[in-house]
C-alpha positions in Angstrom: 2.4 -23.6 -5.4 -1.3 -24.4 -5.8 -1.4 -22.9 -9.3 1.7 -24.9 -10.2 0.0 -28.2 -9.1 -3.2 -27.3 -11.1 -1.1 -26.7 -14.2 0.9 -29.9 -13.6 -2.3 -31.9 -13.3 -3.7 -30.4 -16.4 -0.6 -31.3 -18.4 -0.6 -34.9 -17.1 -4.2 -35.2 -18.1 -3.5 -33.9 -21.6 -0.6 -36.3 -22.0 -2.8 -39.2 -21.0 -5.5 -38.1 -23.4 -3.1 -38.0 -26.3 -1.8 -41.5 -25.6 -5.3 -42.8 -25.1 -6.4 -41.4 -28.5 -3.4 -43.0 -30.1 -4.2 -46.4 -28.6 -7.9 -46.1 -29.4 -6.9 -46.1 -33.1 -5.5 -49.6 -32.6 -2.1 -51.2 -32.2 0.1 -50.7 -35.2 2.7 -53.4 -36.1 5.5 -51.0 -35.3 4.3 -50.6 -31.7 5.4 -54.2 -31.0 9.1 -53.6 -31.9 11.5 -54.4 -29.1 14.3 -52.1 -28.0 16.9 -52.3 -25.1 16.2 -53.1 -21.5 14.8 -50.0 -19.8 15.8 -48.4 -16.5 13.1 -50.5 -14.8 14.6 -53.8 -16.0 12.1 -54.7 -18.6 12.6 -54.6 -22.4 11.1 -51.4 -23.9 8.7 -51.7 -26.8 8.0 -48.9 -29.4 4.7 -48.1 -27.7 6.4 -47.6 -24.3 8.8 -45.1 -26.0 6.0 -43.3 -27.8 4.2 -42.8 -24.5 7.3 -41.7 -22.7 8.1 -39.1 -25.4 4.6 -37.7 -25.0 5.0 -37.4 -21.2 8.4 -35.8 -21.6 6.9 -33.2 -24.0 4.2 -32.2 -21.5 6.0 -32.5 -18.2 9.7 -31.8 -18.7 9.3 -28.1 -17.6 8.1 -29.2 -14.1 11.3 -31.0 -13.0 13.5 -34.0 -13.7 11.7 -37.0 -15.0 12.4 -40.5 -13.7 11.0 -42.9 -16.3 10.8 -46.7 -16.3 12.1 -46.6 -19.9 14.9 -44.1 -19.9 15.7 -43.4 -16.3 16.5 -39.8 -15.3 15.7 -37.2 -17.9 16.4 -33.5 -17.4 17.0 -31.5 -14.2 15.1 -29.9 -11.5 14.3 -29.9 -7.8 11.1 -31.8 -8.2 11.0 -35.4 -9.5 8.3 -36.7 -11.8 8.1 -40.5 -11.6 6.5 -42.1 -14.6 5.6 -45.5 -16.0 4.5 -44.6 -19.5 2.7 -47.9 -20.1 1.8 -49.7 -16.9 1.1 -53.3 -17.9 3.1 -53.3 -21.2 2.7 -57.0 -21.7 -1.0 -56.7 -21.4 -1.0 -53.9 -23.9 1.1 -55.9 -26.4 -1.1 -58.9 -25.8 -4.2 -56.8 -26.5 -5.4 -57.7 -23.1 -7.5 -54.7 -21.8 -5.8 -53.8 -18.6 -3.0 -51.3 -19.1 -2.4 -47.6 -18.5 0.1 -45.2 -17.1 1.3 -43.9 -13.8 2.6 -40.4 -12.9 3.7 -39.2 -9.5 5.2 -35.8 -8.5 7.7 -35.9 -5.6 8.5 -32.7 -3.9 10.9 -32.4 -0.9 10.8 -36.2 -0.6 7.0 -36.5 -0.5 4.5 -37.5 -3.2 2.2 -34.5 -3.6 0.3 -35.5 -6.8 -0.6 -38.9 -8.3 -2.3 -39.6 -11.6 -3.1 -43.1 -12.9 -4.9 -43.8 -16.2 -6.5 -46.9 -17.6 -6.0 -46.8 -21.4 -8.3 -49.8 -21.8 -11.5 -48.3 -20.4 -10.6 -44.6 -20.2 -10.6 -44.3 -16.4 -8.3 -41.6 -15.0 -7.6 -41.2 -11.2 -6.1 -38.0 -9.9 -5.0 -37.2 -6.3 -3.4 -34.3 -4.5 -3.8 -33.0 -0.9 -7.2 -31.5 -1.8 -8.9 -34.2 -3.9 -9.0 -37.8 -4.9 -11.2 -38.1 -8.0 -11.9 -40.3 -11.0 -13.3 -39.5 -14.5 -13.2 -40.8 -18.0 -10.5 -39.5 -20.3 -13.0 -38.6 -23.0 -15.1 -36.2 -20.9 -13.2 -35.4 -17.7 -16.4 -35.3 -15.5 -14.6 -35.9 -12.2 -16.3 -37.4 -9.1 -14.9 -38.4 -5.7 -13.4 -41.8 -5.3 -15.3 -43.7 -2.6 -15.0 -47.1 -1.1 -17.5 -49.6 -2.6 -19.6 -51.5 -0.1 -20.5 -54.5 -2.2 -19.4 -57.7 -0.3 -19.4 -59.9 -3.3 -16.3 -58.5 -4.9 -12.9 -60.0 -5.8 -9.4 -59.1 -4.6 -6.3 -58.5 -6.7 -3.1 -60.6 -6.3 -0.5 -59.1 -8.6 1.9 -61.8 -9.9 -0.2 -64.4 -8.0 0.6 -66.9 -10.7 4.1 -67.1 -9.2 3.0 -67.4 -5.5 1.6 -70.9 -5.1 1.6 -71.0 -1.3 -0.2 -67.7 -0.8 -2.6 -68.6 -3.6 -3.4 -71.9 -1.9 -4.1 -70.1 1.4 -6.6 -67.8 -0.3 -8.2 -70.6 -2.2 -8.6 -72.8 0.9 -10.5 -70.0 2.5 -12.7 -69.5 -0.6 -11.2 -66.0 -1.2 -11.6 -65.0 -4.8 -9.0 -62.9 -6.6 -7.7 -61.9 -10.0 -4.2 -61.5 -11.4 -4.5 -58.7 -14.0 -0.9 -57.7 -14.4 -0.5 -53.9 -14.0 0.6 -52.9 -10.5 -0.1 -49.1 -10.6 -3.5 -49.6 -12.2 -4.4 -52.2 -9.5 -3.4 -49.8 -6.8 -5.7 -47.2 -8.3 -8.7 -49.5 -7.9 -7.8 -50.2 -4.2 -11.0 -48.5 -3.0 -13.2 -50.7 -5.1 -11.8 -54.2 -4.8 -11.9 -56.6 -1.8 -8.1 -56.4 -1.3 -4.8 -55.9 -3.0 -1.8 -58.3 -2.5 1.7 -57.8 -3.8 4.8 -59.9 -3.5 7.4 -57.3 -4.2 6.6 -53.5 -4.2 10.1 -52.2 -4.9 10.1 -50.1 -8.1 9.1 -46.5 -7.8 7.6 -46.4 -11.3 5.0 -49.0 -10.3 4.0 -47.8 -6.9 4.6 -44.1 -6.0 1.3 -42.8 -7.5 -0.7 -45.9 -6.5 0.4 -46.1 -2.9 -0.3 -42.4 -2.5 -3.9 -43.1 -3.6 -4.1 -46.0 -1.1 -2.7 -44.1 1.9 -6.1 -44.0 3.7 -6.5 -47.8 3.4 -5.3 -50.5 5.8 -1.8 -51.6 4.8 0.5 -54.2 6.3 3.3 -56.5 5.5 3.0 -60.3 6.1 5.9 -62.5 5.4 7.3 -60.1 2.8 3.9 -59.6 1.1 2.1 -56.2 1.1 -1.7 -56.4 1.9 -3.9 -53.5 1.3 -7.6 -53.5 2.2 -10.3 -50.9 2.5 -12.2 -52.6 5.4 -10.5 -52.9 8.8 -12.2 -56.2 9.8 -11.5 -57.8 6.4 -7.9 -56.7 6.6 -7.5 -58.3 10.0 -9.0 -61.6 8.7 -6.8 -61.7 5.6 -3.7 -61.0 7.6 -4.4 -64.2 9.6 -5.2 -66.2 6.5 -1.9 -65.2 4.9 0.1 -66.0 8.0 -0.8 -69.6 7.2 
């Protein structure tokens, strides 16, 4: 089983490297072409489908693939949950915050998570033995550790839609950003002040990321999911968000 996981990880990394190299060459006009609504409920673009095809090529032998674009692909006991381009709108807007998310689910549990940032080349990998980060171009992995800088911002995904919670944070002078790529934001959970999400419901967005955040403080307040690396900060933010 250990060798299978190592092989799976290496193939996920290779797939991400291939997509990264394609995107580093620039966005071709054809990449913006729109197709049908995908399994995740969003309209698929050509670049989404190109990335999906690459993941299928590298990962289909490991189990059935559950992709945000095409849904279930293939067969197998194990399930590979992928978001080929996390933050597709950012990608198509040439806004540098987009990547991919891959999670391996075995016997109902996530055992491997990989999230890549195609804008800056970060790649995060986690299994039961490691949680590491590297750059896609050199793969010099190091352990992911919680940052201790107090002057950092939080992330409030889709915060532009949530006026009340945004007002609560602003009244308490709590700074945050709304970058627009849920899986990618979860991958940075050990670095930022906090993560706040209004609706964590799609497996494609959250399986790998929540796996990476399992050692952080997580709670639900009035339907919102709050994730924080610091226990005291988490307690304070919970009270703020209760209004």
